[in-house]
C-alpha positions in Angstrom: -2.1 43.5 37.9 0.9 43.0 40.2 3.3 42.1 37.5 1.8 42.5 34.0 3.5 41.1 31.0 2.8 41.6 27.3 1.5 38.0 27.1 -0.9 38.4 30.0 -2.1 41.8 28.8 -2.8 40.3 25.3 -4.6 37.2 26.8 -6.8 39.5 29.0 -7.5 41.6 25.9 -8.5 38.5 23.9 -10.9 37.6 26.7 -12.6 41.0 26.5 -12.6 40.8 22.7 -14.5 37.4 22.8 -17.1 39.1 25.1 -17.3 42.0 22.6 -16.1 44.5 25.2 -14.0 46.4 22.7 -13.0 49.3 24.8 -11.6 47.1 27.6 -10.0 44.8 25.0 -8.3 47.8 23.3 -6.8 49.0 26.6 -5.2 45.6 27.2 -3.9 45.3 23.7 -2.4 48.8 24.0 -0.8 47.6 27.3 0.6 44.6 25.5 2.1 46.9 22.9 3.7 49.1 25.6 5.1 46.1 27.5 6.4 44.3 24.4 8.6 47.1 23.0 10.8 44.8 20.9 9.4 41.3 21.5 8.7 38.9 18.6 4.9 39.3 19.1 4.8 43.1 18.6 3.4 42.9 15.1 0.6 40.7 16.3 -0.2 43.1 19.2 -0.2 46.1 17.0 -2.5 44.5 14.4 -5.0 43.4 17.1 -5.0 46.9 18.7 -5.5 48.5 15.3 -8.3 46.1 14.4 -10.2 46.8 17.6 -9.6 50.6 17.3 -11.2 50.3 13.8 -14.2 48.5 15.2 -14.5 51.3 17.7 -14.3 53.8 14.8 -11.0 55.2 16.1 -9.7 55.4 12.5 -6.6 57.5 13.1 -5.5 55.2 15.9 -6.2 52.1 13.7 -4.1 53.6 10.9 -1.3 54.5 13.3 -1.1 50.9 14.5 -1.1 49.7 10.9 1.7 52.1 9.9 3.7 50.8 12.9 3.2 47.3 11.6 4.4 48.4 8.2 7.6 49.8 9.7 8.3 46.3 11.2 7.0 44.4 8.2 6.6 46.4 4.9 5.0 43.3 3.3 2.2 42.9 5.8 -1.0 42.4 3.9 -2.9 42.5 7.2 -1.7 46.1 7.8 -2.9 47.2 4.4 -6.3 45.5 5.1 -6.4 47.4 8.4 -5.7 50.7 6.7 -8.4 50.0 4.1 -10.9 49.1 6.9 -10.0 52.3 8.8 -10.5 54.4 5.7 -13.9 52.7 4.9 -15.0 53.0 8.6 -14.2 56.7 8.6 -16.0 57.4 5.3 -18.8 59.4 6.8 -16.2 62.0 8.0 -15.4 62.9 4.4 -17.7 65.0 2.2 -15.7 65.3 -1.0 -16.8 67.4 -4.0 -20.4 66.7 -3.6 -20.2 63.0 -4.0 -20.0 62.5 -0.3 -18.1 59.7 1.4 -18.2 57.6 -1.7 -14.8 58.9 -2.9 -13.2 57.5 0.2 -14.0 54.0 -1.0 -11.7 54.4 -4.0 -8.8 54.8 -1.5 -10.0 51.9 0.7 -10.1 49.6 -2.3 -6.6 50.7 -3.3 -5.3 49.5 0.1 -7.3 46.2 -0.3 -5.5 45.6 -3.6 -2.2 46.2 -1.9 -3.1 43.7 0.8 -4.2 41.2 -1.8 -0.9 41.6 -3.7 1.2 41.4 -0.6 -0.2 38.3 0.9 -1.9 35.5 -1.0 -3.2 34.1 2.3 -5.6 37.0 2.7 -6.3 37.5 -1.0 -9.8 36.1 -0.8 -10.7 38.3 2.2 -9.3 41.3 0.5 -11.2 40.5 -2.7 -14.5 40.3 -0.7 -13.8 43.8 0.6 -12.9 45.0 -2.9 -16.2 43.7 -4.3 -18.2 45.1 -1.4 -16.7 48.6 -1.4 -16.5 48.9 -5.2 -20.3 48.7 -5.1 -20.1 52.0 -3.1 -18.3 53.9 -5.9 -20.2 56.8 -7.5 -22.0 56.0 -10.7 -20.8 57.4 -14.1 -23.8 59.7 -13.9 -22.7 61.0 -10.5 -19.2 61.6 -11.8 -20.6 63.5 -14.8 -23.0 65.5 -12.6 -20.1 66.7 -10.4 -17.7 67.2 -13.3 -15.3 64.5 -12.2 -13.6 62.5 -15.0 -13.3 58.8 -14.6 -9.6 57.9 -14.5 -8.5 61.2 -13.2 -6.6 61.7 -9.9 -8.7 62.8 -7.0 -7.5 63.9 -3.5 -9.8 62.8 -0.7 -10.2 64.6 2.6 -7.3 62.7 4.2 -5.0 64.4 1.8 -4.3 61.1 -0.1 -4.8 60.8 -3.9 -6.4 58.0 -5.8 -7.8 57.2 -9.2 -11.5 58.1 -9.9 -13.6 55.0 -10.7 -17.3 54.4 -11.4 -19.1 51.4 -10.1 
């Protein structure tokens, strides 16, 4: 407390994370980010803060951290995973064209594919998420019922566009 450093804030945050005290962990990870500014560990701190924010369903904060990582490292597969997770976590906030939150999973899967293509080290993790969330896509019958053509472009509630797919 007397003389915090980014390393000590991150270490304390990890301690709270291990105890599943996510709110406290996030505040320390955010402190590590603030204290780091330009240090070599900034990407790691941003990712961890974003991951915990996603667990806490703070989806816009999680995406913000992921976007900051992408400014540092545009090839970060972990940042794309984090964006996909934030989108999937916030799915219940979208109610698009009668098909509910299921449209959001198209976009989440798009980000998981980006992660998989960026970083072979996380490809299997990304593929598991792709498989899981693809199962949440609307059926062909749902698409027909709501007059949405498979393969067309669809803009979800976040303002982002994606391709319509059936499970």
